[in-house]
VODRENDO-667057 format. One record per residue (C-alpha): residue number from 1; residue in one letter; z, x negated, y. Coordinates in nm, 2 decimals. Layout:
BEGIN
<NUM A <Z X Y>> ...
***
This chain:
BEGIN
<1 M <0.00 0.00 0.00>> <2 V <-0.10 -0.13 0.34>> <3 S <0.18 -0.10 0.60>> <4 L <0.07 -0.04 0.96>> <5 T <0.24 -0.20 1.26>> <6 P <0.32 0.01 1.57>> <7 T <0.02 -0.16 1.74>> <8 S <-0.22 -0.07 1.46>> <9 L <-0.09 0.29 1.45>> <10 F <-0.14 0.32 1.83>> <11 I <-0.50 0.19 1.81>> <12 R <-0.57 0.43 1.52>> <13 R <-0.44 0.72 1.73>> <14 L <-0.66 0.61 2.02>> <15 S <-0.97 0.59 1.79>> <16 H <-0.90 0.95 1.67>> <17 F <-0.86 1.09 2.02>> <18 A <-1.23 1.16 2.08>> <19 I <-1.26 1.31 1.74>> <20 F <-0.98 1.56 1.79>> <21 L <-1.13 1.65 2.13>> <22 I <-1.46 1.73 1.96>> <23 I <-1.29 1.95 1.70>> <24 A <-1.07 2.13 1.95>> <25 A <-1.36 2.20 2.18>> <26 A <-1.56 2.33 1.89>> <27 A <-1.28 2.56 1.79>> <28 V <-1.28 2.72 2.13>> <29 C <-1.66 2.77 2.11>> <30 A <-1.63 2.92 1.77>> <31 G <-1.43 3.22 1.91>> <32 C <-1.74 3.32 2.12>> <33 S <-1.97 3.37 1.82>> <34 D <-2.06 3.68 1.62>> <35 D <-1.87 3.77 1.30>> <36 N <-2.10 3.60 1.06>> <37 Q <-2.12 3.29 1.28>> <38 D <-1.74 3.29 1.29>> <39 G <-1.72 3.29 0.92>> <40 R <-1.95 2.99 0.88>> <41 E <-1.79 2.80 1.16>> <42 G <-1.44 2.88 1.04>> <43 D <-1.53 2.72 0.70>> <44 S <-1.69 2.42 0.87>> <45 L <-1.38 2.38 1.09>> <46 R <-1.15 2.38 0.78>> <47 R <-1.36 2.11 0.62>> <48 A <-1.36 1.90 0.93>> <49 L <-0.98 1.93 0.96>> <50 G <-0.95 1.83 0.60>> <51 V <-1.16 1.52 0.66>> <52 Q <-0.94 1.43 0.95>> <53 R <-0.63 1.49 0.74>> <54 L <-0.76 1.25 0.48>> <55 R <-0.83 0.99 0.74>> <56 N <-0.48 1.02 0.90>> <57 L <-0.32 0.97 0.55>> <58 A <-0.56 0.70 0.45>> <59 N <-0.42 0.47 0.19>> <60 G <-0.63 0.20 0.02>> <61 R <-1.00 0.12 0.04>> <62 E <-1.15 0.42 -0.15>> <63 V <-1.06 0.71 0.09>> <64 S <-1.42 0.70 0.23>> <65 G <-1.55 0.83 -0.11>> <66 Q <-1.33 1.14 -0.09>> <67 I <-1.44 1.20 0.27>> <68 A <-1.80 1.15 0.18>> <69 V <-1.79 1.43 -0.08>> <70 I <-1.67 1.68 0.20>> <71 V <-1.93 1.55 0.45>> <72 D <-2.21 1.59 0.20>> <73 S <-2.11 1.96 0.14>> <74 M <-2.11 2.02 0.51>> <75 R <-2.45 1.85 0.55>> <76 Q <-2.60 2.09 0.30>> <77 A <-2.46 2.39 0.49>> <78 R <-2.56 2.32 0.85>> <79 H <-2.55 2.06 1.13>> <80 D <-2.29 2.17 1.38>> <81 I <-2.03 2.00 1.60>> <82 Y <-1.78 2.00 1.31>> <83 Y <-2.02 1.83 1.09>> <84 F <-2.09 1.55 1.34>> <85 S <-1.71 1.50 1.40>> <86 A <-1.66 1.47 1.02>> <87 V <-1.94 1.21 1.00>> <88 N <-1.77 1.02 1.28>> <89 V <-1.45 1.01 1.09>> <90 L <-1.63 0.89 0.78>> <91 I <-1.80 0.61 0.97>> <92 D <-1.46 0.51 1.12>> <93 Q <-1.31 0.50 0.77>> <94 L <-1.59 0.28 0.64>> <95 F <-1.53 0.04 0.93>> <96 T <-1.16 0.03 0.83>> <97 E <-1.25 -0.05 0.47>> <98 G <-1.48 -0.33 0.58>> <99 K <-1.79 -0.15 0.45>> <100 F <-1.99 -0.24 0.77>> <101 A <-2.34 -0.21 0.63>> <102 M <-2.27 0.13 0.49>> <103 A <-2.12 0.24 0.82>> <104 D <-2.43 0.11 1.01>> <105 S <-2.66 0.30 0.78>> <106 L <-2.47 0.62 0.82>> <107 A <-2.46 0.58 1.20>> <108 S <-2.84 0.54 1.20>> <109 E <-2.87 0.86 1.00>> <110 M <-2.63 1.04 1.24>> <111 I <-2.85 0.94 1.53>> <112 H <-3.15 1.10 1.37>> <113 E <-2.97 1.41 1.26>> <114 A <-2.81 1.45 1.61>> <115 A <-3.15 1.41 1.77>> <116 Q <-3.30 1.68 1.56>> <117 E <-3.01 1.91 1.66>> <118 R <-3.05 1.80 2.03>> <119 D <-2.68 1.69 2.03>> <120 S <-2.67 1.41 2.28>> <121 V <-2.29 1.36 2.24>> <122 A <-2.32 1.30 1.87>> <123 Q <-2.61 1.06 1.93>> <124 A <-2.41 0.87 2.19>> <125 I <-2.11 0.84 1.95>> <126 A <-2.34 0.70 1.68>> <127 H <-2.48 0.44 1.92>> <128 R <-2.13 0.34 2.01>> <129 I <-2.04 0.29 1.65>> <130 R <-2.35 0.08 1.58>> <131 G <-2.26 -0.13 1.89>> <132 Q <-1.91 -0.19 1.75>> <133 M <-2.07 -0.30 1.43>> <134 F <-2.29 -0.56 1.61>> <135 Y <-2.00 -0.67 1.82>> <136 K <-1.80 -0.74 1.51>> <137 L <-2.09 -0.94 1.37>> <138 S <-2.07 -1.16 1.69>> <139 R <-2.40 -1.02 1.81>> <140 Q <-2.28 -0.93 2.16>> <141 Q <-2.62 -0.89 2.32>> <142 K <-2.73 -0.65 2.05>> <143 A <-2.40 -0.46 2.09>> <144 Y <-2.44 -0.45 2.47>> <145 D <-2.79 -0.29 2.43>> <146 E <-2.67 -0.04 2.17>> <147 F <-2.38 0.07 2.39>> <148 R <-2.60 0.11 2.70>> <149 Q <-2.85 0.32 2.49>> <150 G <-2.57 0.55 2.39>> <151 R <-2.45 0.58 2.76>> <152 S <-2.80 0.67 2.87>> <153 L <-2.78 0.99 2.66>> <154 L <-2.47 1.12 2.85>> <155 P <-2.46 1.28 3.20>> <156 D <-2.35 1.07 3.49>> <157 S <-2.12 1.34 3.61>> <158 T <-1.90 1.57 3.40>> <159 T <-1.57 1.75 3.40>> <160 D <-1.60 1.85 3.03>> <161 L <-1.32 1.68 2.84>> <162 Q <-1.52 1.61 2.53>> <163 V <-1.81 1.45 2.72>> <164 F <-1.57 1.26 2.94>> <165 S <-1.38 1.10 2.65>> <166 N <-1.69 0.98 2.48>> <167 T <-1.85 0.86 2.81>> <168 A <-1.54 0.67 2.91>> <169 S <-1.51 0.51 2.56>> <170 I <-1.87 0.39 2.57>> <171 E <-1.84 0.26 2.93>> <172 E <-1.52 0.06 2.83>> <173 W <-1.71 -0.09 2.53>> <174 I <-2.00 -0.19 2.76>> <175 W <-1.75 -0.36 2.99>> <176 I <-1.60 -0.55 2.69>> <177 A <-1.95 -0.66 2.57>> <178 A <-2.05 -0.77 2.93>> <179 H <-1.72 -0.97 2.95>> <180 A <-1.81 -1.15 2.62>> <181 L <-2.15 -1.23 2.77>> <182 N <-2.01 -1.34 3.10>> <183 D <-2.22 -1.07 3.27>> <184 T <-2.03 -1.00 3.59>> <185 A <-2.29 -0.76 3.72>> <186 G <-2.27 -0.55 3.41>> <187 M <-1.89 -0.55 3.42>> <188 N <-1.89 -0.44 3.78>> <189 R <-2.15 -0.16 3.73>> <190 Y <-2.00 0.00 3.43>> <191 G <-1.64 -0.06 3.54>> <192 A <-1.72 0.14 3.86>> <193 M <-1.88 0.42 3.65>> <194 Y <-1.57 0.43 3.43>> <195 A <-1.34 0.45 3.74>> <196 E <-1.55 0.73 3.89>> <197 S <-1.53 0.93 3.57>> <198 V <-1.15 0.90 3.55>> <199 A <-1.11 0.99 3.91>> <200 R <-1.33 1.30 3.87>> <201 M <-1.13 1.42 3.57>> <202 M <-0.79 1.36 3.75>> <203 V <-0.91 1.58 4.04>> <204 T <-0.94 1.87 3.79>> <205 G <-0.57 1.83 3.71>> <206 W <-0.61 1.64 3.38>> <207 R <-0.35 1.37 3.31>> <208 D <-0.34 1.10 3.04>> <209 S <0.01 1.08 2.89>> <210 T <-0.04 0.71 2.80>> <211 A <-0.19 0.61 3.14>> <212 H <-0.45 0.41 2.95>> <213 F <-0.74 0.56 3.14>> <214 P <-0.61 0.53 3.50>> <215 V <-0.47 0.18 3.43>> <216 T <-0.80 0.07 3.29>> <217 A <-0.99 0.22 3.58>> <218 L <-0.77 0.03 3.83>> <219 A <-0.82 -0.29 3.63>> <220 F <-1.20 -0.25 3.64>> <221 E <-1.19 -0.20 4.02>> <222 A <-0.96 -0.50 4.06>> <223 S <-1.21 -0.71 3.85>> <224 R <-1.49 -0.60 4.08>> <225 S <-1.29 -0.69 4.40>> <226 L <-1.20 -1.03 4.25>> <227 S <-1.57 -1.11 4.17>> <228 E <-1.66 -1.01 4.53>> <229 G <-1.41 -1.25 4.68>> <230 D <-1.14 -1.00 4.78>> <231 P <-0.82 -1.10 4.60>> <232 V <-0.60 -0.89 4.83>> <233 T <-0.77 -0.56 4.72>> <234 A <-0.76 -0.68 4.36>> <235 R <-0.39 -0.75 4.37>> <236 H <-0.33 -0.41 4.54>> <237 K <-0.52 -0.23 4.26>> <238 L <-0.32 -0.42 3.99>> <239 T <0.01 -0.34 4.16>> <240 L <-0.08 0.03 4.14>> <241 A <-0.17 -0.01 3.77>> <242 S <0.14 -0.20 3.69>> <243 G <0.35 0.10 3.81>> <244 M <0.18 0.33 3.56>> <245 I <0.22 0.11 3.25>> <246 D <0.46 0.26 2.99>> <247 K <0.63 -0.03 2.80>> <248 K <0.68 0.18 2.49>> <249 Y <0.31 0.14 2.42>> <250 P <0.17 -0.20 2.30>> <251 A <-0.03 -0.43 2.52>> <252 N <-0.36 -0.32 2.36>> <253 A <-0.33 0.00 2.55>> <254 Y <-0.36 -0.19 2.88>> <255 E <-0.56 -0.50 2.76>> <256 H <-0.80 -0.50 3.06>> <257 F <-0.51 -0.50 3.30>> <258 Y <-0.37 -0.82 3.15>> <259 E <-0.71 -0.99 3.14>> <260 V <-0.79 -0.91 3.50>> <261 R <-0.44 -1.01 3.63>> <262 S <-0.47 -1.34 3.45>> <263 R <-0.80 -1.41 3.63>> <264 L <-0.64 -1.31 3.96>> <265 N <-0.34 -1.54 3.90>> <266 A <-0.56 -1.82 3.81>> <267 A <-0.77 -1.78 4.13>> <268 S <-0.44 -1.77 4.33>> <269 G <-0.33 -2.10 4.17>> <270 N <-0.05 -1.93 3.97>> <271 I <-0.15 -2.09 3.64>> <272 H <0.18 -2.03 3.46>> <273 E <0.15 -1.65 3.51>> <274 A <-0.22 -1.65 3.43>> <275 V <-0.15 -1.82 3.09>> <276 A <0.14 -1.58 3.03>> <277 D <-0.10 -1.28 3.06>> <278 I <-0.36 -1.44 2.83>> <279 D <-0.08 -1.52 2.58>> <280 T <0.02 -1.15 2.59>> <281 L <-0.34 -1.06 2.49>> <282 I <-0.35 -1.33 2.22>> <283 A <-0.03 -1.18 2.06>> <284 A <-0.17 -0.83 2.08>> <285 Y <-0.50 -0.94 1.92>> <286 R <-0.35 -1.12 1.62>> <287 S <-0.49 -0.85 1.39>> <288 F <-0.82 -0.82 1.58>> <289 P <-1.00 -1.16 1.55>> <290 W <-1.32 -1.03 1.73>> <291 F <-1.12 -0.98 2.05>> <292 L <-0.89 -1.28 1.98>> <293 R <-1.18 -1.52 2.00>> <294 I <-1.26 -1.41 2.36>> <295 A <-0.90 -1.44 2.46>> <296 L <-0.88 -1.79 2.32>> <297 R <-1.21 -1.88 2.50>> <298 D <-1.06 -1.76 2.83>> <299 K <-0.74 -1.95 2.78>> <300 A <-0.92 -2.27 2.70>> <301 N <-1.13 -2.24 3.01>> <302 L <-0.82 -2.16 3.22>> <303 L <-0.64 -2.47 3.09>> <304 A <-0.94 -2.69 3.14>> <305 G <-0.98 -2.57 3.50>> <306 A <-0.62 -2.66 3.56>> <307 D <-0.67 -3.02 3.42>> <308 R <-0.44 -2.94 3.12>> <309 N <-0.70 -3.10 2.90>> <310 E <-0.48 -3.16 2.59>> <311 E <-0.37 -2.80 2.58>> <312 A <-0.73 -2.69 2.63>> <313 V <-0.85 -2.91 2.34>> <314 A <-0.58 -2.76 2.12>> <315 I <-0.68 -2.40 2.20>> <316 M <-1.05 -2.49 2.16>> <317 S <-0.97 -2.64 1.81>> <318 R <-0.79 -2.31 1.72>> <319 L <-1.10 -2.12 1.84>> <320 I <-1.33 -2.34 1.63>> <321 M <-1.11 -2.28 1.33>> <322 L <-1.12 -1.90 1.39>> <323 N <-1.50 -1.90 1.43>> <324 D <-1.54 -2.10 1.11>> <325 S <-1.31 -1.85 0.93>> <326 L <-1.51 -1.56 1.06>> <327 N <-1.84 -1.72 0.98>> <328 S <-1.73 -1.80 0.63>> <329 E <-1.63 -1.44 0.58>> <330 Q <-1.96 -1.32 0.71>> <331 T <-2.15 -1.56 0.49>> <332 D <-2.00 -1.40 0.17>> <333 R <-2.16 -1.07 0.25>> <334 Q <-2.46 -1.20 0.46>> <335 L <-2.74 -1.11 0.22>> <336 S <-2.61 -0.76 0.14>> <337 D <-2.53 -0.67 0.50>> <338 L <-2.86 -0.82 0.64>> <339 T <-3.07 -0.64 0.39>> <340 T <-2.90 -0.30 0.46>> <341 L <-2.92 -0.36 0.84>> <342 Y <-3.29 -0.43 0.82>> <343 R <-3.34 -0.13 0.60>> <344 S <-3.15 0.10 0.84>> <345 E <-3.33 -0.03 1.15>> <346 L <-3.66 0.00 0.98>> <347 D <-3.58 0.35 0.86>> <348 R <-3.49 0.45 1.21>> <349 E <-3.81 0.31 1.36>> <350 H <-4.04 0.47 1.11>> <351 R <-3.85 0.79 1.02>> <352 N <-4.12 1.01 1.18>> <353 S <-4.39 0.86 0.96>> <354 E <-4.32 0.95 0.60>> <355 R <-4.64 0.81 0.48>> <356 L <-4.55 0.46 0.60>> <357 K <-4.18 0.47 0.51>> <358 T <-4.20 0.35 0.15>> <359 I <-4.47 0.09 0.22>> <360 S <-4.27 -0.05 0.52>> <361 L <-3.95 -0.07 0.31>> <362 I <-4.13 -0.27 0.04>> <363 V <-4.28 -0.50 0.30>> <364 I <-3.95 -0.57 0.47>> <365 I <-3.78 -0.64 0.14>> <366 A <-4.06 -0.88 0.05>> <367 L <-4.04 -1.04 0.39>> <368 L <-3.67 -1.09 0.35>> <369 T <-3.72 -1.25 0.01>> <370 V <-3.99 -1.48 0.16>> <371 M <-3.77 -1.56 0.45>> <372 L <-3.47 -1.65 0.23>> <373 V <-3.69 -1.87 0.00>> <374 I <-3.84 -2.05 0.31>> <375 S <-3.49 -2.09 0.46>> <376 F <-3.36 -2.25 0.14>> <377 I <-3.66 -2.48 0.12>> <378 N <-3.63 -2.58 0.49>> <379 V <-3.25 -2.64 0.46>> <380 R <-3.30 -2.87 0.16>> <381 R <-3.60 -3.05 0.33>> <382 Q <-3.40 -3.09 0.66>> <383 R <-3.10 -3.22 0.46>> <384 R <-3.32 -3.49 0.30>> <385 K <-3.46 -3.58 0.64>> <386 N <-3.11 -3.60 0.79>> <387 I <-2.99 -3.83 0.52>> <388 I <-3.30 -4.06 0.57>> <389 L <-3.23 -4.06 0.94>> <390 I <-2.86 -4.15 0.89>> <391 E <-2.97 -4.44 0.66>> <392 R <-3.22 -4.57 0.91>> <393 M <-2.96 -4.55 1.19>> <394 R <-2.72 -4.74 0.96>> <395 D <-2.98 -5.01 0.90>> <396 F <-3.04 -5.04 1.27>> <397 D <-2.67 -5.09 1.33>> <398 K <-2.66 -5.36 1.07>> <399 Q <-2.96 -5.54 1.23>> <400 R <-2.81 -5.52 1.57>> <401 V <-2.47 -5.67 1.45>> <402 A <-2.66 -5.94 1.27>> <403 C <-2.86 -6.04 1.58>> <404 R <-2.55 -6.04 1.79>> <405 D <-2.37 -6.27 1.54>> <406 D <-2.67 -6.51 1.51>> <407 K <-2.73 -6.58 1.87>> <408 Q <-2.60 -6.53 2.22>> <409 P <-2.76 -6.24 2.39>> <410 S <-3.05 -6.33 2.61>> <411 A <-3.09 -6.23 2.97>> <412 P <-3.21 -5.87 3.00>> <413 G <-3.58 -5.83 3.07>> <414 S <-3.54 -5.54 3.31>> <415 V <-3.28 -5.35 3.51>> <416 M <-3.28 -5.07 3.25>> <417 E <-3.20 -5.32 2.97>> <418 L <-2.92 -5.46 3.18>> <419 L <-2.78 -5.11 3.22>> <420 D <-2.81 -5.05 2.85>> <421 R <-2.62 -5.37 2.77>> <422 K <-2.34 -5.30 3.02>> <423 M <-2.30 -4.95 2.88>> <424 L <-2.29 -5.08 2.52>> <425 T <-2.05 -5.37 2.58>> <426 D <-1.83 -5.24 2.86>> <427 R <-1.82 -4.87 2.74>> <428 H <-1.82 -4.73 3.10>> <429 F <-1.92 -4.39 2.95>> <430 T <-1.56 -4.34 2.83>> <431 N <-1.48 -4.24 3.19>> <432 P <-1.53 -3.86 3.22>> <433 A <-1.59 -3.90 3.60>> <434 L <-1.87 -4.16 3.55>> <435 G <-2.17 -4.06 3.76>> <436 R <-2.47 -4.18 3.97>> <437 K <-2.28 -4.39 4.22>> <438 E <-2.09 -4.58 3.95>> <439 L <-2.40 -4.65 3.74>> <440 A <-2.60 -4.76 4.05>> <441 A <-2.33 -5.00 4.15>> <442 M <-2.33 -5.16 3.81>> <443 V <-2.70 -5.28 3.85>> <444 G <-2.72 -5.31 4.23>> <445 L <-2.93 -5.00 4.29>> <446 T <-2.89 -4.70 4.51>> <447 P <-2.81 -4.37 4.33>> <448 D <-3.16 -4.24 4.41>> <449 E <-3.33 -4.56 4.28>> <450 L <-3.12 -4.54 3.96>> <451 G <-3.21 -4.18 3.90>> <452 A <-3.58 -4.25 3.95>> <453 M <-3.56 -4.55 3.71>> <454 I <-3.39 -4.36 3.43>> <455 K <-3.63 -4.06 3.48>> <456 A <-3.93 -4.29 3.46>> <457 E <-3.82 -4.51 3.17>> <458 R <-3.62 -4.26 2.96>> <459 G <-3.73 -3.92 3.08>> <460 Q <-3.37 -3.83 3.13>> <461 T <-3.14 -3.74 3.41>> <462 V <-2.85 -3.96 3.49>> <463 V <-2.61 -3.72 3.32>> <464 G <-2.84 -3.70 3.03>> <465 Y <-2.85 -4.08 3.00>> <466 I <-2.47 -4.10 3.01>> <467 N <-2.43 -3.83 2.74>> <468 A <-2.69 -4.00 2.53>> <469 C <-2.47 -4.32 2.54>> <470 R <-2.17 -4.11 2.45>> <471 A <-2.35 -3.94 2.16>> <472 E <-2.47 -4.27 2.02>> <473 E <-2.11 -4.41 2.03>> <474 A <-1.98 -4.09 1.87>> <475 R <-2.23 -4.14 1.59>> <476 R <-2.11 -4.50 1.53>> <477 I <-1.75 -4.38 1.52>> <478 L <-1.82 -4.10 1.28>> <479 E <-2.01 -4.35 1.06>> <480 A <-1.74 -4.61 1.06>> <481 A <-1.44 -4.38 1.06>> <482 P <-1.55 -4.03 0.93>> <483 D <-1.19 -3.90 0.92>> <484 T <-1.15 -3.92 1.30>> <485 A <-1.10 -3.58 1.45>> <486 I <-1.38 -3.44 1.66>> <487 A <-1.14 -3.35 1.94>> <488 T <-1.01 -3.71 1.95>> <489 I <-1.36 -3.85 1.98>> <490 A <-1.46 -3.61 2.25>> <491 A <-1.15 -3.70 2.45>> <492 D <-1.19 -4.08 2.40>> <493 L <-1.56 -4.09 2.49>> <494 G <-1.54 -3.88 2.81>> <495 F <-1.71 -3.56 2.68>> <496 G <-1.42 -3.35 2.82>> <497 T <-1.42 -3.08 2.54>> <498 P <-1.52 -3.07 2.17>> <499 R <-1.76 -2.80 2.25>> <500 T <-1.95 -3.03 2.50>> <501 M <-1.96 -3.30 2.24>> <502 Q <-2.09 -3.07 1.97>> <503 R <-2.37 -2.95 2.20>> <504 V <-2.47 -3.30 2.31>> <505 F <-2.45 -3.44 1.96>> <506 H <-2.67 -3.16 1.82>> <507 M <-2.92 -3.21 2.09>> <508 H <-2.96 -3.58 2.02>> <509 F <-2.94 -3.58 1.64>> <510 G <-3.04 -3.23 1.53>> <511 M <-2.71 -3.17 1.35>> <512 S <-2.34 -3.11 1.44>> <513 P <-2.08 -3.39 1.41>> <514 T <-1.94 -3.22 1.11>> <515 Q <-2.27 -3.20 0.93>> <516 F <-2.33 -3.57 1.02>> <517 K <-2.00 -3.67 0.86>> <518 E <-2.09 -3.48 0.54>> <519 L <-2.44 -3.62 0.52>> <520 S <-2.32 -3.97 0.60>> <521 K <-2.07 -3.95 0.31>> <522 E <-2.34 -3.81 0.08>> <523 S <-2.59 -4.09 0.17>> <524 R <-2.33 -4.35 0.09>> <525 N <-2.28 -4.20 -0.25>> <526 R <-2.65 -4.19 -0.34>> 
***
């Protein structure tokens, strides 16, 4: 039996909020129908409530099968608002059970069925669920597009509680995806739409007992003010939001408040409070790795900006480990999920053409098979090439050491050779602040002359040349001492962060430092 923490229970209740609204609104509408209609809708309502009851009492990973039986019986009867609410519950349960591909396929089917019934709310919900699927697979841009497509199906102005709850949910998810993509314009646009929707509902007398909606709206407005260079207004908005927060609810209910307040504190120089807010989110996200990775990224950037590099490196290492863990988990189900995703997307695109449906499905499966075979062949071929490259670089290192031991170094034939020798022997590149002026002084040139020389002879910028020297030295260290930590090498050679080192190393050698270490060991054992 899986025990749920108070935080998990609260998140589950929030996820069911929109579903209950749909059922409640439909129950009111049912009273306005004729007698026969009332009978059919009454039966449909009972089934929908039964589905919700199963979801609320969910225990184990096979509850979705029981829910699916009820949903299938409702599908055969008719497509109404109760049916779509039940499908939404089933998709939510599949997500909970980790059956992401099945959930995506069902969401695609729901989009088609809702379109046939001209139910824009149900279509929007299905797009939101697909967006959550892509977000969980670290495909933030795809998720962002899916969320926006769902939002486009809903009206810009409404006081209907059912439409509002779904609109606000999608706008909040769009803001989350935009934040992950560092899209400030998207955050500002959809944050403003969210705030306007909440304000419109509150004018009607509606109130949110948890204060999640008004606090989130104020946080989005504060984020916009902060991005526009108005910290005074941003702090005023957050002060108002702070007074609404109910401490009996977990931090997840007010996550955007803490994220925006952290950015405001950082911009004001109050690093201690900024880190404290991020730590609040990290603690709240311990069971939600897809949100945790964004919080860790923000904390690493915050610490690096405050010159607390050792702490930033430690957080970045934790983020890398989390990403590796998530990537490993995804790899285990990669083939099955990708195949199903391609099938569902293909089915959605060609659903109106029954004649091409079967042919297209066969073609996509064949293409997937060919792509997998080609991928395996290319991986093995590239692996052999990388091993050969490592062996050649190793031979070059031996020749250079032998030449250095046999004779004194001769005078450099050019200024570029002099610069190369100084960088190799004196290791100036270990200074993270090394730039044009320092390099120019080493060889008696002006910064502009130095930049022109490096561009002409190496086709690089000054920064690119310095990073090339660092990457070459990193390669030699990994070859000589493969157990050295990536973070240590990055700090010693002036890269600043392990992420920068990995990017530069991959650009120069076509593989990551970790791959280089593995292939280096493999080549030694051949």
